[in-house]
Biopython code that builds the backbone (N, CA, C, O; Angstrom):
import numpy as np
from Bio.PDB.StructureBuilder import StructureBuilder

atoms = [
    (1, "MET", "N", (39.136, 32.850, -1.796)),
    (1, "MET", "CA", (38.451, 32.065, -2.792)),
    (1, "MET", "C", (39.479, 31.423, -3.694)),
    (1, "MET", "O", (40.410, 32.082, -4.157)),
    (2, "GLY", "N", (39.310, 30.121, -3.946)),
    (2, "GLY", "CA", (40.257, 29.438, -4.802)),
    (2, "GLY", "C", (39.827, 28.023, -5.120)),
    (2, "GLY", "O", (38.789, 27.553, -4.654)),
    (3, "LEU", "N", (40.635, 27.352, -5.914)),
    (3, "LEU", "CA", (40.378, 25.989, -6.316)),
    (3, "LEU", "C", (41.293, 25.039, -5.564)),
    (3, "LEU", "O", (42.450, 25.358, -5.292)),
    (4, "GLU", "N", (40.759, 23.859, -5.228)),
    (4, "GLU", "CA", (41.573, 22.865, -4.540)),
    (4, "GLU", "C", (41.091, 21.475, -4.906)),
    (4, "GLU", "O", (39.891, 21.213, -4.989)),
    (5, "LEU", "N", (42.063, 20.582, -5.125)),
    (5, "LEU", "CA", (41.713, 19.176, -5.360)),
    (5, "LEU", "C", (41.545, 18.502, -4.009)),
    (5, "LEU", "O", (42.458, 18.505, -3.184)),
    (6, "ILE", "N", (40.373, 17.927, -3.790)),
    (6, "ILE", "CA", (40.083, 17.207, -2.551)),
    (6, "ILE", "C", (39.627, 15.820, -2.943)),
    (6, "ILE", "O", (38.611, 15.652, -3.617)),
    (7, "ASP", "N", (40.389, 14.824, -2.515)),
    (7, "ASP", "CA", (40.103, 13.428, -2.867)),
    (7, "ASP", "C", (39.920, 13.231, -4.368)),
    (7, "ASP", "O", (39.047, 12.483, -4.808)),
    (8, "GLY", "N", (40.756, 13.915, -5.144)),
    (8, "GLY", "CA", (40.735, 13.747, -6.595)),
    (8, "GLY", "C", (39.645, 14.497, -7.321)),
    (8, "GLY", "O", (39.480, 14.330, -8.530)),
    (9, "THR", "N", (38.890, 15.327, -6.605)),
    (9, "THR", "CA", (37.811, 16.104, -7.208)),
    (9, "THR", "C", (38.089, 17.592, -6.993)),
    (9, "THR", "O", (38.472, 18.014, -5.902)),
    (10, "LEU", "N", (37.891, 18.368, -8.038)),
    (10, "LEU", "CA", (38.150, 19.805, -7.958)),
    (10, "LEU", "C", (36.996, 20.533, -7.288)),
    (10, "LEU", "O", (35.832, 20.363, -7.652)),
    (11, "HIS", "N", (37.350, 21.358, -6.288)),
    (11, "HIS", "CA", (36.367, 22.135, -5.527)),
    (11, "HIS", "C", (36.696, 23.624, -5.622)),
    (11, "HIS", "O", (37.861, 24.020, -5.597)),
    (12, "LEU", "N", (35.666, 24.425, -5.730)),
    (12, "LEU", "CA", (35.810, 25.872, -5.596)),
    (12, "LEU", "C", (35.487, 26.201, -4.149)),
    (12, "LEU", "O", (34.388, 25.926, -3.669)),
    (13, "LEU", "N", (36.454, 26.792, -3.457)),
    (13, "LEU", "CA", (36.293, 27.096, -2.041)),
    (13, "LEU", "C", (36.115, 28.601, -1.843)),
    (13, "LEU", "O", (36.717, 29.411, -2.548)),
    (14, "GLY", "N", (35.282, 28.953, -0.878)),
    (14, "GLY", "CA", (35.043, 30.354, -0.556)),
    (14, "GLY", "C", (36.061, 30.876, 0.433)),
    (14, "GLY", "O", (37.062, 30.222, 0.726)),
    (15, "GLU", "N", (35.792, 32.052, 0.938)),
    (15, "GLU", "CA", (36.706, 32.752, 1.855)),
    (15, "GLU", "C", (37.046, 31.926, 3.090)),
    (15, "GLU", "O", (38.195, 31.923, 3.531)),
    (16, "ASN", "N", (36.067, 31.229, 3.650)),
    (16, "ASN", "CA", (36.265, 30.446, 4.862)),
    (16, "ASN", "C", (36.387, 28.951, 4.556)),
    (16, "ASN", "O", (36.033, 28.107, 5.379)),
    (17, "ASP", "N", (36.891, 28.641, 3.364)),
    (17, "ASP", "CA", (37.081, 27.259, 2.893)),
    (17, "ASP", "C", (35.782, 26.463, 2.785)),
    (17, "ASP", "O", (35.801, 25.233, 2.796)),
    (18, "GLU", "N", (34.650, 27.169, 2.678)),
    (18, "GLU", "CA", (33.390, 26.462, 2.430)),
    (18, "GLU", "C", (33.344, 26.096, 0.937)),
    (18, "GLU", "O", (33.839, 26.840, 0.090)),
    (19, "VAL", "N", (32.752, 24.959, 0.635)),
    (19, "VAL", "CA", (32.666, 24.480, -0.744)),
    (19, "VAL", "C", (31.541, 25.234, -1.445)),
    (19, "VAL", "O", (30.380, 25.167, -1.041)),
    (20, "LEU", "N", (31.911, 25.954, -2.504)),
    (20, "LEU", "CA", (30.933, 26.710, -3.282)),
    (20, "LEU", "C", (30.491, 25.952, -4.531)),
    (20, "LEU", "O", (29.369, 26.111, -5.011)),
    (21, "HIS", "N", (31.407, 25.117, -5.047)),
    (21, "HIS", "CA", (31.075, 24.373, -6.275)),
    (21, "HIS", "C", (31.996, 23.162, -6.363)),
    (21, "HIS", "O", (33.162, 23.230, -5.977)),
    (22, "VAL", "N", (31.461, 22.051, -6.876)),
    (22, "VAL", "CA", (32.250, 20.844, -7.120)),
    (22, "VAL", "C", (32.210, 20.584, -8.620)),
    (22, "VAL", "O", (31.139, 20.549, -9.226)),
    (23, "PHE", "N", (33.388, 20.401, -9.214)),
    (23, "PHE", "CA", (33.503, 20.130, -10.648)),
    (23, "PHE", "C", (33.493, 18.611, -10.834)),
    (23, "PHE", "O", (34.455, 17.927, -10.485)),
    (24, "GLU", "N", (32.407, 18.102, -11.380)),
    (24, "GLU", "CA", (32.219, 16.658, -11.529)),
    (24, "GLU", "C", (33.071, 16.110, -12.670)),
    (24, "GLU", "O", (33.334, 16.806, -13.650)),
    (25, "ARG", "N", (33.498, 14.857, -12.534)),
    (25, "ARG", "CA", (34.338, 14.218, -13.539)),
    (25, "ARG", "C", (33.526, 13.585, -14.655)),
    (25, "ARG", "O", (33.901, 13.687, -15.823)),
    (26, "ALA", "N", (32.419, 12.932, -14.320)),
    (26, "ALA", "CA", (31.642, 12.213, -15.331)),
    (26, "ALA", "C", (31.195, 13.166, -16.429)),
    (26, "ALA", "O", (30.812, 14.289, -16.102)),
    (27, "PRO", "N", (31.215, 12.816, -17.655)),
    (27, "PRO", "CA", (31.621, 11.554, -18.291)),
    (27, "PRO", "C", (33.054, 11.588, -18.800)),
    (27, "PRO", "O", (33.394, 10.820, -19.699)),
    (28, "LEU", "N", (33.891, 12.438, -18.264)),
    (28, "LEU", "CA", (35.263, 12.610, -18.729)),
    (28, "LEU", "C", (36.160, 11.453, -18.317)),
    (28, "LEU", "O", (35.924, 10.804, -17.297)),
    (29, "SER", "N", (37.187, 11.201, -19.116)),
    (29, "SER", "CA", (38.206, 10.240, -18.702)),
    (29, "SER", "C", (38.994, 10.864, -17.554)),
    (29, "SER", "O", (38.982, 12.082, -17.374)),
    (30, "ARG", "N", (39.669, 10.034, -16.790)),
    (30, "ARG", "CA", (40.480, 10.556, -15.680)),
    (30, "ARG", "C", (41.560, 11.479, -16.199)),
    (30, "ARG", "O", (41.865, 12.497, -15.577)),
    (31, "ALA", "N", (42.145, 11.128, -17.346)),
    (31, "ALA", "CA", (43.224, 11.962, -17.924)),
    (31, "ALA", "C", (42.710, 13.333, -18.302)),
    (31, "ALA", "O", (43.353, 14.341, -18.009)),
    (32, "ALA", "N", (41.546, 13.385, -18.956)),
    (32, "ALA", "CA", (40.960, 14.662, -19.363)),
    (32, "ALA", "C", (40.618, 15.486, -18.125)),
    (32, "ALA", "O", (40.924, 16.677, -18.070)),
    (33, "TYR", "N", (39.989, 14.863, -17.136)),
    (33, "TYR", "CA", (39.607, 15.560, -15.915)),
    (33, "TYR", "C", (40.826, 16.127, -15.201)),
    (33, "TYR", "O", (40.824, 17.276, -14.758)),
    (34, "LYS", "N", (41.876, 15.296, -15.097)),
    (34, "LYS", "CA", (43.086, 15.744, -14.405)),
    (34, "LYS", "C", (43.709, 16.937, -15.132)),
    (34, "LYS", "O", (44.120, 17.911, -14.501)),
    (35, "HIS", "N", (43.776, 16.854, -16.458)),
    (35, "HIS", "CA", (44.336, 17.955, -17.235)),
    (35, "HIS", "C", (43.498, 19.229, -17.043)),
    (35, "HIS", "O", (44.042, 20.318, -16.858)),
    (36, "MET", "N", (42.185, 19.078, -17.089)),
    (36, "MET", "CA", (41.301, 20.224, -16.940)),
    (36, "MET", "C", (41.424, 20.836, -15.537)),
    (36, "MET", "O", (41.359, 22.056, -15.385)),
    (37, "CYS", "N", (41.601, 19.997, -14.523)),
    (37, "CYS", "CA", (41.782, 20.515, -13.161)),
    (37, "CYS", "C", (43.066, 21.326, -13.049)),
    (37, "CYS", "O", (43.075, 22.418, -12.481)),
    (38, "VAL", "N", (44.133, 20.788, -13.588)),
    (38, "VAL", "CA", (45.422, 21.495, -13.534)),
    (38, "VAL", "C", (45.299, 22.813, -14.293)),
    (38, "VAL", "O", (45.778, 23.847, -13.828)),
    (39, "TRP", "N", (44.656, 22.776, -15.461)),
    (39, "TRP", "CA", (44.481, 24.000, -16.248)),
    (39, "TRP", "C", (43.646, 25.014, -15.454)),
    (39, "TRP", "O", (43.998, 26.192, -15.393)),
    (40, "ALA", "N", (42.552, 24.565, -14.852)),
    (40, "ALA", "CA", (41.664, 25.476, -14.127)),
    (40, "ALA", "C", (42.386, 26.117, -12.940)),
    (40, "ALA", "O", (42.221, 27.309, -12.682)),
    (41, "ILE", "N", (43.186, 25.324, -12.219)),
    (41, "ILE", "CA", (43.926, 25.865, -11.075)),
    (41, "ILE", "C", (44.941, 26.906, -11.541)),
    (41, "ILE", "O", (45.076, 27.973, -10.942)),
    (42, "ALA", "N", (45.649, 26.578, -12.616)),
    (42, "ALA", "CA", (46.676, 27.499, -13.131)),
    (42, "ALA", "C", (46.083, 28.779, -13.709)),
    (42, "ALA", "O", (46.733, 29.823, -13.690)),
    (43, "ASN", "N", (44.870, 28.711, -14.216)),
    (43, "ASN", "CA", (44.238, 29.854, -14.884)),
    (43, "ASN", "C", (43.046, 30.390, -14.120)),
    (43, "ASN", "O", (42.177, 31.034, -14.707)),
    (44, "PHE", "N", (42.988, 30.137, -12.819)),
    (44, "PHE", "CA", (41.829, 30.539, -12.021)),
    (44, "PHE", "C", (41.638, 32.049, -12.055)),
    (44, "PHE", "O", (42.585, 32.823, -11.917)),
    (45, "ASN", "N", (40.392, 32.438, -12.242)),
    (45, "ASN", "CA", (39.990, 33.839, -12.237)),
    (45, "ASN", "C", (38.682, 33.914, -11.460)),
    (45, "ASN", "O", (37.662, 33.394, -11.911)),
    (46, "SER", "N", (38.706, 34.555, -10.299)),
    (46, "SER", "CA", (37.518, 34.596, -9.446)),
    (46, "SER", "C", (36.347, 35.360, -10.070)),
    (46, "SER", "O", (35.221, 35.270, -9.580)),
    (47, "LYS", "N", (36.602, 36.103, -11.135)),
    (47, "LYS", "CA", (35.525, 36.830, -11.788)),
    (47, "LYS", "C", (34.682, 35.938, -12.697)),
    (47, "LYS", "O", (33.568, 36.298, -13.077)),
    (48, "LEU", "N", (35.226, 34.768, -13.041)),
    (48, "LEU", "CA", (34.480, 33.837, -13.891)),
    (48, "LEU", "C", (33.521, 32.993, -13.071)),
    (48, "LEU", "O", (33.815, 32.629, -11.932)),
    (49, "LYS", "N", (32.384, 32.688, -13.653)),
    (49, "LYS", "CA", (31.487, 31.730, -13.020)),
    (49, "LYS", "C", (32.127, 30.354, -13.166)),
    (49, "LYS", "O", (32.881, 30.114, -14.109)),
    (50, "PRO", "N", (31.825, 29.441, -12.227)),
    (50, "PRO", "CA", (32.417, 28.092, -12.315)),
    (50, "PRO", "C", (32.178, 27.423, -13.670)),
    (50, "PRO", "O", (33.066, 26.760, -14.205)),
    (51, "GLU", "N", (30.984, 27.599, -14.216)),
    (51, "GLU", "CA", (30.662, 26.977, -15.493)),
    (51, "GLU", "C", (31.536, 27.539, -16.623)),
    (51, "GLU", "O", (31.945, 26.802, -17.520)),
    (52, "GLU", "N", (31.816, 28.837, -16.575)),
    (52, "GLU", "CA", (32.662, 29.458, -17.594)),
    (52, "GLU", "C", (34.100, 28.952, -17.472)),
    (52, "GLU", "O", (34.743, 28.649, -18.477)),
    (53, "LEU", "N", (34.596, 28.864, -16.248)),
    (53, "LEU", "CA", (35.936, 28.365, -16.028)),
    (53, "LEU", "C", (36.057, 26.928, -16.543)),
    (53, "LEU", "O", (37.047, 26.576, -17.184)),
    (54, "TRP", "N", (35.051, 26.108, -16.262)),
    (54, "TRP", "CA", (35.095, 24.715, -16.684)),
    (54, "TRP", "C", (35.001, 24.581, -18.201)),
    (54, "TRP", "O", (35.648, 23.715, -18.789)),
    (55, "GLU", "N", (34.200, 25.432, -18.835)),
    (55, "GLU", "CA", (34.115, 25.445, -20.302)),
    (55, "GLU", "C", (35.474, 25.789, -20.910)),
    (55, "GLU", "O", (35.866, 25.209, -21.922)),
    (56, "ARG", "N", (36.184, 26.722, -20.300)),
    (56, "ARG", "CA", (37.514, 27.088, -20.800)),
    (56, "ARG", "C", (38.520, 25.958, -20.582)),
    (56, "ARG", "O", (39.391, 25.720, -21.419)),
    (57, "ALA", "N", (38.393, 25.272, -19.459)),
    (57, "ALA", "CA", (39.276, 24.126, -19.188)),
    (57, "ALA", "C", (39.006, 23.018, -20.194)),
    (57, "ALA", "O", (39.933, 22.370, -20.679)),
    (58, "GLU", "N", (37.741, 22.806, -20.503)),
    (58, "GLU", "CA", (37.373, 21.779, -21.485)),
    (58, "GLU", "C", (37.903, 22.163, -22.872)),
    (58, "GLU", "O", (38.364, 21.304, -23.623)),
    (59, "ALA", "N", (37.836, 23.440, -23.203)),
    (59, "ALA", "CA", (38.367, 23.911, -24.477)),
    (59, "ALA", "C", (39.880, 23.709, -24.527)),
    (59, "ALA", "O", (40.427, 23.389, -25.583)),
    (60, "ALA", "N", (40.564, 23.894, -23.389)),
    (60, "ALA", "CA", (42.013, 23.666, -23.343)),
    (60, "ALA", "C", (42.345, 22.196, -23.614)),
    (60, "ALA", "O", (43.327, 21.894, -24.292)),
    (61, "TRP", "N", (41.522, 21.282, -23.081)),
    (61, "TRP", "CA", (41.705, 19.847, -23.367)),
    (61, "TRP", "C", (41.464, 19.583, -24.847)),
    (61, "TRP", "O", (42.247, 18.884, -25.489)),
    (62, "ASN", "N", (40.398, 20.130, -25.384)),
    (62, "ASN", "CA", (40.053, 19.900, -26.784)),
    (62, "ASN", "C", (41.074, 20.505, -27.741)),
    (62, "ASN", "O", (41.215, 20.050, -28.876)),
    (63, "ASP", "N", (41.780, 21.525, -27.282)),
    (63, "ASP", "CA", (42.812, 22.169, -28.111)),
    (63, "ASP", "C", (44.082, 21.325, -28.229)),
    (63, "ASP", "O", (44.903, 21.555, -29.117)),
    (64, "LEU", "N", (44.238, 20.359, -27.343)),
    (64, "LEU", "CA", (45.415, 19.473, -27.430)),
    (64, "LEU", "C", (45.304, 18.608, -28.679)),
    (64, "LEU", "O", (44.207, 18.267, -29.121)),
    (65, "THR", "N", (46.446, 18.265, -29.235)),
    (65, "THR", "CA", (46.437, 17.378, -30.396)),
    (65, "THR", "C", (45.985, 15.987, -29.956)),
    (65, "THR", "O", (46.142, 15.627, -28.789)),
    (66, "PRO", "N", (45.427, 15.207, -30.874)),
    (66, "PRO", "CA", (45.035, 13.826, -30.512)),
    (66, "PRO", "C", (46.219, 13.026, -29.957)),
    (66, "PRO", "O", (46.049, 12.189, -29.071)),
    (67, "GLU", "N", (47.419, 13.292, -30.486)),
    (67, "GLU", "CA", (48.602, 12.589, -29.989)),
    (67, "GLU", "C", (48.881, 12.938, -28.531)),
    (67, "GLU", "O", (49.187, 12.055, -27.729)),
    (68, "THR", "N", (48.780, 14.204, -28.188)),
    (68, "THR", "CA", (49.009, 14.641, -26.804)),
    (68, "THR", "C", (47.938, 14.078, -25.885)),
    (68, "THR", "O", (48.242, 13.610, -24.787)),
    (69, "GLN", "N", (46.682, 14.120, -26.329)),
    (69, "GLN", "CA", (45.608, 13.544, -25.528)),
    (69, "GLN", "C", (45.862, 12.056, -25.306)),
    (69, "GLN", "O", (45.698, 11.545, -24.198)),
    (70, "GLY", "N", (46.266, 11.367, -26.377)),
    (70, "GLY", "CA", (46.551, 9.929, -26.255)),
    (70, "GLY", "C", (47.683, 9.651, -25.291)),
    (70, "GLY", "O", (47.621, 8.696, -24.517)),
    (71, "LEU", "N", (48.726, 10.482, -25.331)),
    (71, "LEU", "CA", (49.843, 10.324, -24.419)),
    (71, "LEU", "C", (49.383, 10.510, -22.977)),
    (71, "LEU", "O", (49.750, 9.720, -22.108)),
    (72, "LEU", "N", (48.588, 11.536, -22.713)),
    (72, "LEU", "CA", (48.082, 11.787, -21.355)),
    (72, "LEU", "C", (47.191, 10.650, -20.882)),
    (72, "LEU", "O", (47.244, 10.263, -19.714)),
    (73, "ILE", "N", (46.374, 10.112, -21.778)),
    (73, "ILE", "CA", (45.497, 8.989, -21.409)),
    (73, "ILE", "C", (46.350, 7.751, -21.111)),
    (73, "ILE", "O", (46.069, 7.022, -20.160)),
    (74, "ALA", "N", (47.391, 7.510, -21.919)),
    (74, "ALA", "CA", (48.270, 6.369, -21.678)),
    (74, "ALA", "C", (49.018, 6.514, -20.363)),
    (74, "ALA", "O", (49.150, 5.546, -19.614)),
    (75, "LEU", "N", (49.511, 7.716, -20.073)),
    (75, "LEU", "CA", (50.213, 7.944, -18.798)),
    (75, "LEU", "C", (49.282, 7.749, -17.610)),
    (75, "LEU", "O", (49.694, 7.208, -16.583)),
    (76, "GLN", "N", (48.042, 8.180, -17.738)),
    (76, "GLN", "CA", (47.063, 8.011, -16.672)),
    (76, "GLN", "C", (46.794, 6.523, -16.438)),
    (76, "GLN", "O", (46.720, 6.070, -15.296)),
    (77, "ALA", "N", (46.648, 5.766, -17.536)),
    (77, "ALA", "CA", (46.414, 4.329, -17.419)),
    (77, "ALA", "C", (47.597, 3.637, -16.742)),
    (77, "ALA", "O", (47.413, 2.745, -15.913)),
    (78, "LYS", "N", (48.809, 4.055, -17.103)),
    (78, "LYS", "CA", (50.012, 3.479, -16.477)),
    (78, "LYS", "C", (50.054, 3.813, -14.975)),
    (78, "LYS", "O", (50.403, 2.967, -14.152)),
    (79, "GLU", "N", (49.699, 5.039, -14.641)),
    (79, "GLU", "CA", (49.681, 5.441, -13.236)),
    (79, "GLU", "C", (48.648, 4.619, -12.456)),
    (79, "GLU", "O", (48.922, 4.191, -11.335)),
    (80, "GLU", "N", (47.475, 4.399, -13.032)),
    (80, "GLU", "CA", (46.439, 3.605, -12.361)),
    (80, "GLU", "C", (46.899, 2.168, -12.171)),
    (80, "GLU", "O", (46.614, 1.561, -11.138)),
    (81, "GLN", "N", (47.615, 1.604, -13.166)),
    (81, "GLN", "CA", (48.104, 0.254, -13.047)),
    (81, "GLN", "C", (49.163, 0.168, -11.941)),
    (81, "GLN", "O", (49.205, -0.804, -11.187)),
    (82, "MET", "N", (50.010, 1.186, -11.854)),
    (82, "MET", "CA", (51.033, 1.201, -10.802)),
    (82, "MET", "C", (50.375, 1.250, -9.414)),
    (82, "MET", "O", (50.838, 0.585, -8.488)),
    (83, "VAL", "N", (49.309, 2.025, -9.271)),
    (83, "VAL", "CA", (48.590, 2.099, -7.990)),
    (83, "VAL", "C", (48.010, 0.730, -7.645)),
    (83, "VAL", "O", (48.095, 0.290, -6.499)),
    (84, "LYS", "N", (47.417, 0.053, -8.638)),
    (84, "LYS", "CA", (46.860, -1.285, -8.402)),
    (84, "LYS", "C", (47.961, -2.261, -7.969)),
    (84, "LYS", "O", (47.773, -3.058, -7.050)),
    (85, "ASP", "N", (49.109, -2.183, -8.647)),
    (85, "ASP", "CA", (50.226, -3.075, -8.310)),
    (85, "ASP", "C", (50.729, -2.803, -6.897)),
    (85, "ASP", "O", (51.006, -3.743, -6.151)),
    (86, "ILE", "N", (50.851, -1.547, -6.523)),
    (86, "ILE", "CA", (51.296, -1.202, -5.164)),
    (86, "ILE", "C", (50.266, -1.679, -4.145)),
    (86, "ILE", "O", (50.625, -2.243, -3.111)),
    (87, "ARG", "N", (48.999, -1.455, -4.434)),
    (87, "ARG", "CA", (47.925, -1.903, -3.521)),
    (87, "ARG", "C", (47.977, -3.427, -3.332)),
    (87, "ARG", "O", (47.868, -3.932, -2.214)),
    (88, "THR", "N", (48.144, -4.140, -4.441)),
    (88, "THR", "CA", (48.219, -5.600, -4.362)),
    (88, "THR", "C", (49.421, -6.039, -3.546)),
    (88, "THR", "O", (49.316, -6.953, -2.728)),
    (89, "GLY", "N", (50.571, -5.389, -3.762)),
    (89, "GLY", "CA", (51.764, -5.715, -3.001)),
    (89, "GLY", "C", (51.607, -5.445, -1.518)),
    (89, "GLY", "O", (52.043, -6.240, -0.685)),
    (90, "LEU", "N", (50.989, -4.331, -1.191)),
    (90, "LEU", "CA", (50.760, -3.997, 0.225)),
    (90, "LEU", "C", (49.833, -5.012, 0.894)),
    (90, "LEU", "O", (50.076, -5.436, 2.024)),
    (91, "LEU", "N", (48.778, -5.393, 0.191)),
    (91, "LEU", "CA", (47.839, -6.373, 0.749)),
    (91, "LEU", "C", (48.524, -7.734, 0.905)),
    (91, "LEU", "O", (48.272, -8.449, 1.875)),
    (92, "ALA", "N", (49.390, -8.093, -0.049)),
    (92, "ALA", "CA", (50.109, -9.361, 0.064)),
    (92, "ALA", "C", (51.041, -9.345, 1.268)),
    (92, "ALA", "O", (51.125, -10.327, 2.006)),
    (93, "THR", "N", (51.741, -8.229, 1.467)),
    (93, "THR", "CA", (52.632, -8.091, 2.619)),
    (93, "THR", "C", (51.841, -8.137, 3.919)),
    (93, "THR", "O", (52.254, -8.770, 4.891)),
    (94, "LEU", "N", (50.703, -7.460, 3.922)),
    (94, "LEU", "CA", (49.851, -7.408, 5.124)),
    (94, "LEU", "C", (49.305, -8.790, 5.467)),
    (94, "LEU", "O", (49.071, -9.085, 6.640)),
    (95, "SER", "N", (49.099, -9.634, 4.470)),
    (95, "SER", "CA", (48.530, -10.960, 4.749)),
    (95, "SER", "C", (49.457, -11.777, 5.654)),
    (95, "SER", "O", (48.998, -12.676, 6.358)),
    (96, "GLY", "N", (50.750, -11.470, 5.637)),
    (96, "GLY", "CA", (51.681, -12.189, 6.502)),
    (96, "GLY", "C", (51.811, -11.600, 7.904)),
    (96, "GLY", "O", (52.523, -12.148, 8.746)),
    (97, "TYR", "N", (51.119, -10.475, 8.159)),
    (97, "TYR", "CA", (51.182, -9.818, 9.464)),
    (97, "TYR", "C", (50.515, -10.697, 10.520)),
    (97, "TYR", "O", (49.383, -11.145, 10.338)),
    (98, "GLN", "N", (51.216, -10.938, 11.611)),
    (98, "GLN", "CA", (50.712, -11.840, 12.662)),
    (98, "GLN", "C", (50.262, -11.082, 13.909)),
    (98, "GLN", "O", (50.025, -11.693, 14.952)),
    (99, "GLY", "N", (50.143, -9.772, 13.812)),
    (99, "GLY", "CA", (49.810, -8.978, 15.002)),
    (99, "GLY", "C", (48.319, -8.922, 15.265)),
    (99, "GLY", "O", (47.566, -9.838, 14.935)),
    (100, "ILE", "N", (47.921, -7.821, 15.867)),
    (100, "ILE", "CA", (46.539, -7.614, 16.300)),
    (100, "ILE", "C", (45.616, -7.545, 15.075)),
    (100, "ILE", "O", (45.846, -6.768, 14.149)),
    (101, "LYS", "N", (44.563, -8.382, 15.097)),
    (101, "LYS", "CA", (43.667, -8.509, 13.958)),
    (101, "LYS", "C", (42.963, -7.194, 13.617)),
    (101, "LYS", "O", (42.803, -6.881, 12.438)),
    (102, "SER", "N", (42.547, -6.429, 14.602)),
    (102, "SER", "CA", (41.835, -5.191, 14.314)),
    (102, "SER", "C", (42.740, -4.187, 13.590)),
    (102, "SER", "O", (42.277, -3.436, 12.731)),
    (103, "ILE", "N", (44.021, -4.179, 13.936)),
    (103, "ILE", "CA", (44.963, -3.286, 13.240)),
    (103, "ILE", "C", (45.131, -3.745, 11.802)),
    (103, "ILE", "O", (45.106, -2.940, 10.871)),
    (104, "LYS", "N", (45.305, -5.063, 11.634)),
    (104, "LYS", "CA", (45.457, -5.627, 10.297)),
    (104, "LYS", "C", (44.231, -5.299, 9.438)),
    (104, "LYS", "O", (44.372, -4.924, 8.274)),
    (105, "ASP", "N", (43.050, -5.437, 10.000)),
    (105, "ASP", "CA", (41.806, -5.155, 9.267)),
    (105, "ASP", "C", (41.710, -3.687, 8.874)),
    (105, "ASP", "O", (41.281, -3.373, 7.764)),
    (106, "ARG", "N", (42.107, -2.777, 9.777)),
    (106, "ARG", "CA", (42.057, -1.346, 9.451)),
    (106, "ARG", "C", (43.039, -0.980, 8.359)),
    (106, "ARG", "O", (42.716, -0.191, 7.471)),
    (107, "PHE", "N", (44.236, -1.545, 8.413)),
    (107, "PHE", "CA", (45.209, -1.299, 7.342)),
    (107, "PHE", "C", (44.679, -1.842, 6.025)),
    (107, "PHE", "O", (44.782, -1.171, 4.998)),
    (108, "ALA", "N", (44.120, -3.030, 6.035)),
    (108, "ALA", "CA", (43.589, -3.631, 4.802)),
    (108, "ALA", "C", (42.476, -2.775, 4.220)),
    (108, "ALA", "O", (42.411, -2.565, 3.008)),
    (109, "GLU", "N", (41.610, -2.287, 5.081)),
    (109, "GLU", "CA", (40.509, -1.404, 4.628)),
    (109, "GLU", "C", (41.054, -0.115, 4.014)),
    (109, "GLU", "O", (40.571, 0.339, 2.977)),
    (110, "ALA", "N", (42.057, 0.465, 4.659)),
    (110, "ALA", "CA", (42.666, 1.700, 4.145)),
    (110, "ALA", "C", (43.327, 1.455, 2.796)),
    (110, "ALA", "O", (43.191, 2.273, 1.886)),
    (111, "ILE", "N", (44.040, 0.347, 2.654)),
    (111, "ILE", "CA", (44.719, 0.049, 1.402)),
    (111, "ILE", "C", (43.689, -0.176, 0.289)),
    (111, "ILE", "O", (43.884, 0.299, -0.830)),
    (112, "ARG", "N", (42.621, -0.878, 0.572)),
    (112, "ARG", "CA", (41.592, -1.143, -0.450)),
    (112, "ARG", "C", (40.873, 0.135, -0.889)),
    (112, "ARG", "O", (40.352, 0.200, -2.002)),
    (113, "SER", "N", (40.842, 1.143, -0.027)),
    (113, "SER", "CA", (40.117, 2.373, -0.345)),
    (113, "SER", "C", (40.879, 3.275, -1.318)),
    (113, "SER", "O", (40.316, 4.227, -1.858)),
    (114, "ILE", "N", (42.147, 2.976, -1.536)),
    (114, "ILE", "CA", (42.965, 3.795, -2.441)),
    (114, "ILE", "C", (42.550, 3.529, -3.868)),
    (114, "ILE", "O", (42.452, 2.382, -4.304)),
    (115, "GLU", "N", (42.307, 4.621, -4.595)),
    (115, "GLU", "CA", (41.900, 4.468, -6.018)),
    (115, "GLU", "C", (43.102, 4.575, -6.908)),
    (115, "GLU", "O", (42.976, 4.475, -8.129)),
]
sb = StructureBuilder()
sb.init_structure("model")
sb.init_model(0)
sb.init_chain("A")
sb.init_seg("    ")
for serial, (resi, resn, name, xyz) in enumerate(atoms, 1):
    if name == "N":
        sb.init_residue(resn, " ", resi, " ")
    sb.init_atom(name, np.array(xyz, "f"), 0.0, 1.0, " ", f" {name:<3s}", serial, name[0])
structure = sb.get_structure()
């Protein structure tokens, strides 16, 4: 039993890797959610109910100073912008690809799916 990030979402997995609980992000900012996920993984206790663990993770976020929260939010925004820039660059490079159209289309679809 443990916690794992799968496609950017925190999951509680059982003994056979079955999903027991999914920790939803809404209405949290990406920065808050990411911080809470890291906190929950680092402080995981299988004796806690998922709701209790998440409440403690939320309290850990709320315990941060506004300056620290702001820094984490700014870093998250910068990371998201870098991902967009990389995605744009990859799509621009792919537009010059003269090979098989189906391969080009699959690569383009994969690049666009990156968040």
